[in-house]
C-alpha positions as CSV (number, residue, x, y, z in Angstrom):
1,X,-36.5,21.8,-20.3
2,X,-33.1,21.2,-20.1
3,X,-32.1,24.5,-18.8
4,X,-34.6,24.2,-16.2
5,X,-33.3,20.8,-14.5
6,X,-29.7,22.6,-14.8
7,X,-31.2,25.4,-13.0
8,X,-32.2,23.0,-10.1
9,X,-29.0,21.8,-10.0
10,X,-27.1,25.4,-9.7
11,X,-29.6,26.2,-6.9
12,X,-28.6,23.7,-4.7
13,X,-26.9,24.9,-1.4
14,X,-27.0,22.4,1.5
15,X,-26.8,19.3,-0.7
16,X,-24.4,21.3,-3.2
17,X,-21.9,17.8,-2.3
18,X,-24.1,15.3,-4.4
19,X,-22.8,17.9,-7.5
20,X,-19.3,16.0,-7.1
21,X,-21.0,12.5,-7.8
22,X,-19.6,10.8,-11.1
23,X,-23.4,9.9,-12.1
24,X,-24.6,13.5,-10.9
25,X,-21.4,15.2,-12.9
26,X,-22.5,13.4,-15.9
27,X,-25.9,14.3,-15.6
28,X,-25.2,18.0,-15.7
29,X,-22.5,17.6,-18.5
30,X,-25.7,16.2,-20.7
31,X,-27.9,18.8,-19.5
32,X,-25.6,21.3,-20.7
33,X,-24.9,19.8,-23.9
34,X,-28.4,19.9,-24.7
35,X,-28.5,24.1,-25.0
36,X,-28.8,25.0,-28.5
37,X,-27.7,21.7,-30.1
38,X,-29.7,19.2,-32.6
39,X,-31.1,16.2,-30.6
40,X,-28.8,14.0,-32.4
41,X,-25.6,15.5,-31.9
42,X,-22.4,13.3,-31.5
43,X,-21.7,15.3,-28.0
44,X,-25.1,14.8,-26.7
45,X,-25.3,10.9,-27.6
46,X,-21.7,10.6,-25.9
47,X,-22.7,12.6,-23.0
48,X,-26.2,10.7,-22.6
49,X,-24.6,7.5,-22.7
50,X,-21.5,8.5,-20.2
51,X,-24.5,9.6,-17.8
52,X,-26.1,5.9,-18.2
53,X,-22.7,4.2,-18.0
54,X,-22.1,6.1,-14.5
55,X,-25.7,5.1,-13.2
56,X,-25.2,1.6,-14.0
57,X,-22.2,1.4,-11.8
58,X,-24.0,2.4,-8.9
59,X,-26.6,-0.6,-9.3
60,X,-29.6,2.1,-8.8
61,X,-32.3,3.6,-10.8
62,X,-32.0,7.1,-10.9
63,X,-34.4,8.2,-8.2
64,X,-32.8,5.3,-6.1
65,X,-29.5,6.9,-6.6
66,X,-30.3,10.6,-5.8
67,X,-31.8,9.3,-2.7
68,X,-28.9,7.4,-1.4
69,X,-26.8,10.7,-2.0
70,X,-28.8,12.6,0.1
71,X,-29.2,9.9,3.0
72,X,-25.5,9.8,2.8
73,X,-24.5,13.3,2.4
74,X,-22.1,15.0,4.8
75,X,-22.8,18.7,4.9
76,X,-23.9,21.2,7.7
77,X,-27.9,20.0,7.9
78,X,-26.4,16.3,8.5
79,X,-23.8,16.9,10.8
80,X,-26.0,19.1,13.0
81,X,-28.9,16.7,12.8
82,X,-26.8,13.8,14.1
83,X,-25.2,15.6,16.9
84,X,-28.2,17.6,18.2
85,X,-31.2,15.5,16.8
86,X,-32.6,19.1,15.9
87,X,-31.6,22.0,13.6
88,X,-32.2,26.0,13.7
89,X,-35.3,27.3,11.3
90,X,-32.7,28.6,8.8
91,X,-31.0,25.3,8.4
92,X,-34.8,23.6,7.7
93,X,-35.8,26.3,5.6
94,X,-32.6,25.8,3.3
95,X,-32.6,22.0,3.4
96,X,-36.4,22.1,2.3
97,X,-35.7,24.6,-0.7
98,X,-33.1,22.0,-1.7
99,X,-35.2,18.9,-1.3
100,X,-37.8,20.3,-3.4
101,X,-35.4,20.9,-6.0
102,X,-33.9,17.0,-5.9
103,X,-37.2,15.9,-5.8
104,X,-38.4,17.7,-9.1
105,X,-35.1,16.4,-10.1
106,X,-35.9,12.8,-9.3
107,X,-39.1,12.9,-11.7
108,X,-36.7,13.5,-15.0
109,X,-38.5,11.4,-17.8
110,X,-35.1,9.8,-19.7
111,X,-37.5,8.1,-22.0
112,X,-38.9,11.8,-23.1
113,X,-35.8,13.3,-23.0
114,X,-33.3,11.1,-24.2
115,X,-31.5,11.5,-27.9
116,X,-34.0,9.9,-30.4
117,X,-31.2,7.6,-31.4
118,X,-30.1,6.6,-27.4
119,X,-30.6,3.0,-26.3
120,X,-32.4,3.9,-22.9
121,X,-31.4,1.7,-20.0
122,X,-33.9,0.5,-17.5
123,X,-31.8,1.9,-14.7
124,X,-31.8,5.1,-16.1
125,X,-35.6,5.1,-16.2
126,X,-37.7,5.8,-13.2
127,X,-39.2,2.3,-13.0
128,X,-37.4,0.9,-9.9
129,X,-36.7,-2.7,-8.8
130,X,-33.5,-1.8,-6.5
131,X,-32.9,-3.8,-3.4
132,X,-30.0,-2.1,-2.3
133,X,-31.2,0.8,-0.2
134,X,-33.7,-1.8,2.1
135,X,-35.7,0.2,4.1
136,X,-34.1,3.5,3.4
137,X,-35.7,3.5,0.0
138,X,-39.2,4.2,1.0
139,X,-37.7,7.0,3.6
140,X,-38.9,9.8,1.8
141,X,-42.3,9.4,0.1
142,X,-42.2,10.6,-3.7
143,X,-46.1,10.9,-3.5
144,X,-45.5,13.7,-0.7
145,X,-43.3,16.8,-0.6
146,X,-39.9,16.0,0.8
147,X,-39.4,19.4,1.7
148,X,-42.2,18.7,4.5
149,X,-40.6,15.4,5.3
150,X,-37.5,16.9,7.1
151,X,-37.9,15.5,10.9
152,X,-37.5,12.1,9.3
153,X,-34.4,12.8,7.5
154,X,-33.3,14.2,10.9
155,X,-33.7,11.2,12.6
156,X,-32.2,9.2,9.8
157,X,-28.9,11.0,10.5
158,X,-29.2,11.2,14.4
159,X,-29.2,7.3,14.2
160,X,-27.1,6.3,11.0
161,X,-24.6,9.1,10.6
162,X,-23.6,10.3,7.3
163,X,-21.2,10.5,4.9
164,X,-18.3,7.7,5.0
165,X,-19.7,6.7,8.5
166,X,-23.0,6.4,6.7
167,X,-21.7,3.9,3.9
168,X,-19.1,1.7,5.9
169,X,-18.9,-0.1,9.2
170,X,-15.6,-1.2,8.6
171,X,-12.9,1.6,7.8
172,X,-8.9,2.3,7.9
173,X,-6.9,4.8,8.9
174,X,-4.3,6.1,6.7
175,X,-1.8,8.6,7.3
176,X,-2.3,10.3,4.1
177,X,-5.3,9.8,2.4
178,X,-7.3,9.7,6.0
179,X,-10.5,7.5,6.3
180,X,-11.0,4.8,3.9
181,X,-14.0,2.6,3.8
182,X,-13.3,-1.2,3.5
183,X,-15.9,-2.3,0.9
184,X,-15.8,-6.1,1.5
185,X,-14.9,-6.4,5.1
186,X,-14.1,-9.7,6.7
187,X,-16.5,-10.1,9.7
188,X,-16.3,-13.4,11.6
189,X,-19.3,-14.6,14.0
190,X,-18.2,-14.5,17.7
191,X,-19.9,-18.1,18.0
192,X,-17.5,-19.4,15.4
193,X,-14.7,-18.6,17.8
194,X,-14.6,-22.0,20.0
195,X,-13.0,-21.6,23.4
196,X,-11.9,-18.7,25.3
197,X,-15.2,-18.1,26.8
198,X,-13.9,-16.0,29.5
199,X,-12.0,-13.4,26.9
200,X,-15.1,-13.2,25.0
201,X,-17.3,-12.2,27.8
202,X,-15.0,-9.9,29.2
203,X,-14.4,-8.3,26.1
204,X,-18.3,-8.1,25.1
205,X,-18.6,-6.4,28.6
206,X,-16.4,-4.1,28.0
207,X,-17.6,-3.5,24.6
208,X,-21.4,-3.2,26.1
209,X,-20.5,-0.8,28.9
210,X,-18.8,1.4,26.2
211,X,-21.8,1.5,23.8
212,X,-24.0,2.3,26.6
213,X,-21.9,5.2,27.3
214,X,-20.5,3.8,30.6
215,X,-16.5,4.2,31.4
216,X,-15.0,1.7,29.7
217,X,-11.5,0.4,28.8
218,X,-9.0,0.1,25.9
219,X,-7.9,-3.6,25.6
220,X,-5.0,-5.3,25.0
221,X,-5.4,-9.0,23.7
222,X,-1.4,-10.9,23.7
223,X,-0.7,-14.3,23.7
224,X,0.3,-16.9,21.3
225,X,-0.2,-17.1,17.5
226,X,-3.3,-18.3,16.1
227,X,-5.2,-18.2,18.9
228,X,-8.2,-15.7,17.7
229,X,-7.0,-12.4,19.3
230,X,-7.8,-10.9,15.7
231,X,-10.8,-12.8,15.3
232,X,-12.5,-11.8,18.3
233,X,-12.1,-8.2,17.8
234,X,-13.1,-8.1,14.5
235,X,-16.6,-10.4,15.3
236,X,-17.7,-7.6,17.4
237,X,-18.9,-5.5,14.6
238,X,-20.9,-8.3,13.4
239,X,-21.8,-9.2,16.8
240,X,-23.1,-5.6,17.5
241,X,-24.1,-5.0,13.7
242,X,-27.6,-3.0,15.2
243,X,-25.5,-0.9,17.5
244,X,-24.2,2.4,16.3
245,X,-20.5,0.7,16.2
246,X,-18.0,1.2,13.8
247,X,-14.2,-0.4,13.6
248,X,-11.2,1.4,12.2
249,X,-8.2,-0.8,11.2
250,X,-4.7,1.4,12.2
251,X,-1.4,0.3,11.0
252,X,1.8,1.0,13.2
253,X,2.7,3.7,10.1
254,X,-0.5,5.8,10.6
255,X,-0.2,6.0,14.7
256,X,1.6,9.3,15.1
257,X,-1.4,11.2,14.2
258,X,-3.9,9.2,16.7
259,X,-5.1,12.4,18.1
260,X,-6.1,14.3,14.6
261,X,-8.2,11.0,14.2
262,X,-9.6,11.4,17.3
263,X,-10.7,14.9,16.4
264,X,-12.4,13.9,13.5
265,X,-14.3,11.2,15.2
266,X,-15.5,13.3,17.7
267,X,-17.6,15.1,15.0
268,X,-19.8,11.7,14.6
269,X,-22.5,10.8,17.3
270,X,-21.3,7.2,16.9
271,X,-18.9,4.9,19.0
272,X,-15.5,4.1,17.4
273,X,-13.0,0.9,18.2
274,X,-9.7,1.6,16.9
275,X,-8.1,-1.9,15.8
276,X,-4.6,-2.2,15.9
277,X,-3.5,-5.9,15.2
278,X,-0.2,-7.3,15.6
279,X,1.3,-4.2,18.0
280,X,5.0,-4.6,18.7
281,X,8.2,-2.3,18.3
282,X,11.5,-2.4,17.8
283,X,13.5,-1.0,20.1
284,X,14.7,1.9,18.3
285,X,11.2,2.8,16.8
286,X,9.6,5.6,18.5
287,X,6.1,5.3,16.9
288,X,4.9,4.0,20.3
289,X,4.9,7.3,22.4
290,X,2.2,8.5,20.3
291,X,-0.1,5.5,21.2
292,X,1.2,6.0,25.0
293,X,-0.2,9.6,24.8
294,X,-3.4,8.8,23.1
295,X,-4.2,5.9,25.6
296,X,-3.3,8.2,28.7
297,X,-0.8,11.0,29.4
298,X,-1.8,13.5,26.8
299,X,-3.0,16.8,28.0
300,X,-5.8,16.3,25.2
301,X,-7.8,13.5,26.6
302,X,-9.3,10.4,24.5
303,X,-12.4,11.3,23.2
304,X,-15.5,9.5,24.9
305,X,-16.7,7.7,22.0
306,X,-13.4,6.0,20.7
307,X,-11.8,2.9,22.3
308,X,-8.2,1.1,21.4
309,X,-8.3,-2.7,21.1
310,X,-4.9,-4.0,20.0
311,X,-4.0,-7.5,19.9
312,X,0.0,-8.8,19.8
313,X,2.1,-11.9,20.7
314,X,4.0,-9.8,23.2
315,X,3.3,-8.8,26.7
316,X,5.7,-6.1,26.3
317,X,5.2,-4.2,23.6
318,X,8.3,-2.7,23.0
319,X,11.6,-5.2,22.6
320,X,13.9,-5.2,25.4
321,X,17.3,-6.8,25.0
322,X,19.6,-7.8,27.8
323,X,22.1,-5.2,27.3
324,X,19.3,-2.6,27.9
325,X,19.7,-4.0,31.8
326,X,23.3,-3.4,31.7
327,X,24.1,-0.8,34.3
328,X,27.4,-0.5,32.8
329,X,25.8,1.2,29.7
330,X,26.7,4.6,28.6
331,X,23.1,6.1,30.1
332,X,23.1,6.9,33.6
333,X,19.1,6.3,34.2
334,X,18.7,2.9,32.5
335,X,15.6,1.9,34.9
336,X,14.2,5.0,33.6
337,X,14.6,3.8,30.0
338,X,13.1,0.2,31.1
339,X,9.9,1.6,32.6
340,X,9.9,4.0,29.3
341,X,9.5,0.4,27.1
342,X,7.2,-1.5,29.4
343,X,5.1,1.2,30.5
344,X,3.0,0.8,27.0
345,X,1.0,-2.2,28.0
346,X,0.3,-1.2,31.3
347,X,-1.6,1.8,30.1
348,X,-4.3,-0.5,28.6
349,X,-6.6,-0.9,31.2
350,X,-8.2,-4.4,30.3
351,X,-5.6,-7.0,29.3
352,X,-6.6,-10.2,28.2
353,X,-4.3,-13.3,27.9
354,X,-4.5,-16.0,24.7
355,X,-2.7,-19.3,25.8
356,X,-1.8,-21.8,23.0
357,X,-4.6,-24.5,23.2
358,X,-3.8,-28.1,24.7
359,X,-3.9,-31.0,22.5
360,X,-7.7,-32.1,24.0
361,X,-8.7,-28.4,23.8
362,X,-7.2,-28.3,19.8
363,X,-9.0,-31.5,19.3
364,X,-12.3,-29.9,20.6
365,X,-12.0,-27.0,18.6
366,X,-11.5,-29.3,15.6
367,X,-14.7,-31.4,16.5
368,X,-16.5,-28.1,17.0
369,X,-15.8,-27.0,13.5
370,X,-16.7,-29.9,11.8
371,X,-20.1,-30.0,13.1
372,X,-20.5,-26.5,12.7
373,X,-19.5,-27.4,8.6
374,X,-21.5,-30.4,8.9
375,X,-18.7,-32.6,7.6
376,X,-19.8,-36.1,7.2
377,X,-16.3,-38.0,8.5
378,X,-15.8,-40.5,11.2
379,X,-15.0,-38.8,14.8
380,X,-11.9,-41.1,15.1
381,X,-10.5,-40.5,11.7
382,X,-11.0,-37.1,12.0
383,X,-8.9,-36.9,15.1
384,X,-6.0,-38.6,13.8
385,X,-5.8,-36.7,10.5
386,X,-6.0,-33.4,12.8
387,X,-3.5,-34.5,15.2
388,X,-1.3,-35.2,11.6
389,X,-1.7,-31.7,10.8
390,X,-1.1,-30.3,13.9
391,X,2.6,-31.6,13.8
392,X,3.3,-30.0,10.9
393,X,1.9,-26.7,12.1
394,X,4.3,-26.0,15.1
395,X,1.9,-26.9,17.6
396,X,-1.7,-26.7,18.2
397,X,-3.7,-23.7,17.8
398,X,-7.3,-22.2,16.8
399,X,-5.8,-21.0,13.4
400,X,-4.3,-24.8,12.9
401,X,-7.7,-26.3,13.3
402,X,-9.5,-23.9,11.0
403,X,-7.0,-24.4,7.9
404,X,-7.1,-28.4,8.8
405,X,-11.1,-28.0,8.2
406,X,-10.9,-26.2,5.5
407,X,-8.3,-28.3,3.9
408,X,-10.1,-31.6,4.8
409,X,-13.7,-30.0,4.2
410,X,-12.2,-29.6,0.2
411,X,-11.8,-33.3,0.4
412,X,-14.7,-34.9,1.6
413,X,-17.2,-32.3,0.5
414,X,-19.5,-30.2,2.7
415,X,-23.2,-30.4,3.2
416,X,-24.5,-27.1,2.9
């Protein structure tokens, strides 16, 4: 019996990546240890419980975990299905072969096969109460042959992508590690950002054109600190959560290889916003040149499924000093140097400015946040305390308003 299931795993071709999963690797090790050993051998017992341990970390029963691996696997079949919406007969046949083996594996009876002295965990049993997969849990009907449900899988990959993009909506780009998923991203609601209605409409309009496959612009949001520039960009991921959109956060140290990232993203049937927060460069830094080339000017064009949305407190993103304008400087063509530094911001097709709110606008933001949080406090007292708070925060801003509401909510309590 154990040798049979080992054979199933050893015979995988298309879905061979799942053997690298921790739970599946532990399962294989347990199956291998059973060959020619006494059922209650210590090594067998240890490897069985190691498998149970790894499976418990997933939060799924074995069948649902196996299904999750299938739905998110990045392989030649899932890549072709995503990009083309169809696969060759040869790929279909190979995938059908693997799915038949995996369905047999999903029927493992752990109660029957576990060591007699072992404790059988519910999550390792076939009975399932898992919720994490949602509707995808029923994508492959266990009562029908998985090998005959390939068209459903093709459509799933076409719509939901595969690999890391199927697991995460928000990611970050690391120059050394590559793409890394963000497990618990901060995703504010767009309506939680009070004010700046023109900026919201312009950013959403540009994003909707992008999602529709129409020409759209890279966007620079610049202005005073605490005005909600970063919040507005991050809120797009929540606002368009039902659309094929992913957001990738990039820091300055990882901008020298943006074209490498773009090449990776071009292999997916999704739209990507590259989010660069607090973008600015010192006069001696040269990393901005890679960003300039990505925005415009390189022989390699920006791929149609990628846009750059950046925030900055500065309109001119590269610091410039008065001595840069000194025509007695050693450099002959000083004007060219100035243009080199100020042209970065000009390469963003859409520029949205965020001015600090007036005191009246600040109080309107406070009132709106208080209403949204259902704070039970006298309006006049709320305004007076808000002004006192603002004076200690170097002027009015949306951030100061949110921090004030967080502070006062802890004092008077929040209803709901």
